[in-house]
C-alpha positions as CSV (number, residue, x, y, z in Angstrom):
1,X,-39.5,-63.4,74.0
2,X,-40.2,-67.1,74.5
3,X,-43.1,-69.1,73.2
4,X,-44.7,-71.9,75.0
5,X,-46.3,-74.9,73.4
6,X,-49.9,-75.6,73.9
7,X,-49.2,-78.9,75.6
8,X,-46.8,-77.2,78.0
9,X,-49.5,-74.7,79.0
10,X,-52.1,-77.6,79.6
11,X,-49.8,-79.2,82.2
12,X,-49.0,-76.1,84.2
13,X,-50.9,-75.6,87.5
14,X,-52.0,-72.0,86.5
15,X,-53.9,-73.3,83.4
16,X,-57.7,-72.9,83.6
17,X,-59.8,-75.9,82.9
18,X,-62.7,-75.9,80.6
19,X,-65.6,-77.7,82.3
20,X,-69.4,-77.2,82.1
21,X,-71.4,-79.3,84.5
22,X,-75.0,-80.4,84.0
23,X,-76.0,-77.6,86.4
24,X,-74.2,-75.0,84.4
25,X,-76.0,-76.0,81.2
26,X,-79.3,-76.1,83.0
27,X,-78.8,-72.5,84.3
28,X,-77.7,-71.3,80.8
29,X,-80.9,-72.7,79.4
30,X,-83.1,-71.2,82.1
31,X,-81.4,-67.8,81.6
32,X,-82.0,-68.1,77.9
33,X,-85.7,-68.8,78.3
34,X,-86.2,-66.0,80.7
35,X,-84.3,-63.6,78.5
36,X,-86.3,-64.6,75.5
37,X,-89.6,-64.1,77.4
38,X,-88.5,-60.6,78.5
39,X,-87.4,-59.7,75.0
40,X,-90.6,-60.8,73.5
41,X,-92.8,-59.2,76.2
42,X,-91.1,-55.9,76.0
43,X,-91.5,-56.0,72.2
44,X,-95.2,-56.5,72.4
45,X,-95.5,-53.7,75.1
46,X,-93.4,-51.3,72.9
47,X,-95.5,-51.9,69.9
48,X,-98.7,-51.3,71.8
49,X,-97.3,-48.0,73.3
50,X,-96.4,-46.7,69.9
51,X,-93.7,-44.1,69.1
């Protein structure tokens, strides 16, 4: 079995690049806000409905 160095893997054409654009960060933030709102809203509804 051969082992490749990390620097060799970075230069290969099949290596994935780690990039987050400004738009990606905005969509992650919007999704987090929507998810938090749904979580908090469902918690309030569940507490009102009871067991």
